[in-house]
C-alpha positions as a Python dict, from the first residue, in 0.01 Angstrom:
ca = {
    (1, 'M'): (0, 0, 0),
    (2, 'F'): (123, -116, -339),
    (3, 'R'): (14, 41, -660),
    (4, 'Y'): (39, -169, -969),
    (5, 'D'): (-135, -207, -1301),
    (6, 'A'): (-182, -453, -1586),
    (7, 'N'): (190, -434, -1667),
    (8, 'E'): (304, -559, -1325),
    (9, 'Y'): (267, -862, -1101),
    (10, 'L'): (244, -886, -725),
    (11, 'L'): (437, -1152, -533),
    (12, 'L'): (330, -1228, -176),
    (13, 'T'): (573, -1469, -12),
    (14, 'V'): (418, -1468, 335),
    (15, 'P'): (55, -1536, 430),
    (16, 'L'): (-90, -1187, 447),
    (17, 'P'): (-443, -1062, 390),
    (18, 'F'): (-478, -921, 42),
    (19, 'E'): (-728, -659, -62),
    (20, 'C'): (-764, -512, -408),
    (21, 'E'): (-933, -195, -522),
    (22, 'T'): (-982, -154, -893),
    (23, 'Y'): (-1154, 65, -1144),
    (24, 'A'): (-1259, -213, -1381),
    (25, 'T'): (-1532, -161, -1637),
    (26, 'S'): (-1707, -391, -1882),
    (27, 'E'): (-1473, -253, -2151),
    (28, 'V'): (-1159, -289, -1935),
    (29, 'P'): (-1226, -575, -1690),
    (30, 'L'): (-1003, -694, -1407),
    (31, 'A'): (-830, -1025, -1467),
    (32, 'G'): (-617, -1192, -1205),
    (33, 'L'): (-422, -1513, -1166),
    (34, 'R'): (-314, -1656, -832),
    (35, 'L'): (-41, -1917, -811),
    (36, 'N'): (62, -2088, -490),
    (37, 'V'): (436, -2145, -475),
    (38, 'D'): (517, -2513, -428),
    (39, 'I'): (836, -2506, -219),
    (40, 'L'): (944, -2849, -346),
    (41, 'Q'): (902, -2738, -707),
    (42, 'L'): (1099, -2421, -629),
    (43, 'Q'): (1376, -2624, -463),
    (44, 'E'): (1393, -2860, -764),
    (45, 'L'): (1417, -2561, -995),
    (46, 'L'): (1701, -2415, -790),
    (47, 'M'): (1881, -2751, -795),
    (48, 'D'): (1847, -2761, -1175),
    (49, 'I'): (1987, -2409, -1200),
    (50, 'G'): (2272, -2513, -971),
    (51, 'E'): (2576, -2288, -968),
    (52, 'D'): (2511, -2138, -1311),
    (53, 'E'): (2714, -1818, -1342),
    (54, 'H'): (2428, -1645, -1525),
    (55, 'F'): (2192, -1689, -1228),
    (56, 'Q'): (2221, -1372, -1020),
    (57, 'P'): (1895, -1328, -825),
    (58, 'S'): (1823, -995, -663),
    (59, 'M'): (1913, -1002, -296),
    (60, 'A'): (1626, -789, -169),
    (61, 'A'): (1368, -998, 11),
    (62, 'S'): (1032, -874, 126),
    (63, 'G'): (698, -1036, 199),
    (64, 'I'): (529, -815, -62),
    (65, 'N'): (696, -746, -396),
    (66, 'S'): (587, -605, -729),
    (67, 'A'): (769, -602, -1060),
    (68, 'T'): (713, -541, -1428),
    (69, 'L'): (533, -826, -1601),
    (70, 'S'): (784, -957, -1855),
    (71, 'E'): (680, -1086, -2195),
    (72, 'E'): (799, -1434, -2090),
    (73, 'I'): (578, -1440, -1779),
    (74, 'L'): (282, -1300, -1970),
    (75, 'C'): (311, -1562, -2247),
    (76, 'A'): (346, -1845, -1993),
    (77, 'A'): (45, -1717, -1796),
    (78, 'E'): (-163, -1706, -2115),
    (79, 'R'): (-59, -2064, -2197),
    (80, 'L'): (-147, -2172, -1843),
    (81, 'L'): (-494, -2019, -1869),
    (82, 'D'): (-538, -2188, -2206),
    (83, 'V'): (-445, -2538, -2083),
    (84, 'M'): (-663, -2501, -1771),
    (85, 'E'): (-968, -2528, -1997),
    (86, 'R'): (-873, -2887, -2086),
    (87, 'P'): (-834, -3126, -1789),
    (88, 'L'): (-579, -3358, -1950),
    (89, 'D'): (-366, -3068, -2074),
    (90, 'A'): (-391, -2903, -1732),
    (91, 'R'): (-277, -3219, -1554),
    (92, 'I'): (12, -3290, -1792),
    (93, 'L'): (130, -2939, -1885),
    (94, 'G'): (16, -2718, -1597),
    (95, 'K'): (302, -2792, -1355),
    (96, 'Q'): (564, -2731, -1623),
    (97, 'I'): (413, -2397, -1717),
    (98, 'I'): (400, -2297, -1349),
    (99, 'R'): (765, -2403, -1322),
    (100, 'E'): (842, -2177, -1619),
    (101, 'I'): (667, -1884, -1450),
    (102, 'L'): (860, -1952, -1128),
    (103, 'Y'): (1183, -1958, -1327),
    (104, 'Y'): (1116, -1616, -1481),
    (105, 'V'): (1014, -1469, -1144),
    (106, 'L'): (1322, -1623, -980),
    (107, 'T'): (1554, -1477, -1244),
    (108, 'G'): (1377, -1141, -1240),
    (109, 'P'): (1368, -849, -996),
    (110, 'C'): (1169, -1048, -733),
    (111, 'G'): (1406, -1346, -740),
    (112, 'G'): (1551, -1268, -399),
    (113, 'A'): (1208, -1301, -237),
    (114, 'L'): (1157, -1649, -384),
    (115, 'L'): (1511, -1749, -295),
    (116, 'A'): (1449, -1641, 65),
    (117, 'L'): (1155, -1883, 84),
    (118, 'V'): (1389, -2181, 53),
    (119, 'S'): (1685, -2032, 240),
    (120, 'R'): (1595, -2172, 580),
    (121, 'Q'): (1816, -1960, 805),
    (122, 'T'): (1738, -1608, 685),
    (123, 'H'): (1531, -1376, 904),
    (124, 'F'): (1278, -1363, 624),
    (125, 'S'): (1230, -1742, 610),
    (126, 'L'): (1200, -1765, 990),
    (127, 'I'): (932, -1495, 994),
    (128, 'S'): (756, -1664, 703),
    (129, 'R'): (747, -1999, 885),
    (130, 'V'): (608, -1839, 1201),
    (131, 'L'): (335, -1661, 1003),
    (132, 'K'): (243, -1985, 825),
    (133, 'R'): (225, -2170, 1157),
    (134, 'I'): (-3, -1900, 1299),
    (135, 'E'): (-219, -1913, 987),
    (136, 'N'): (-247, -2295, 999),
    (137, 'K'): (-327, -2304, 1371),
    (138, 'Y'): (-554, -2004, 1424),
    (139, 'I'): (-717, -1905, 1097),
    (140, 'P'): (-1023, -2113, 1004),
    (141, 'K'): (-1012, -2280, 663),
    (142, 'T'): (-1278, -2160, 422),
}
């Protein structure tokens, strides 16, 4: 079980069931944002970062991770929600804002988990691929 609040984000890097219990009220509602990680976009981002000496992702990799929501991620998420209200803006700007969010997650405390997604020979990536294959083959699409 993971406990987190409005100041944190949850990163699931393997297909796992997710259940949330909250104590939302009309004065303090629950708001959530789900982003699917595009592996190609993540790989392109890593290629752009290259061998930059300032890029030191955390090495811990887990299928479920939580970390403090940085000001950069929060601002980008707010911009993403804003552009999603306008179809043209969403189509043109949405991917770049998602890329920005991925960048800040990758360079933050959960970076190792994202890095493991594209590192094909780690135990984590092998388990992730098996779980995705099981999900695609045996779980009905809704």
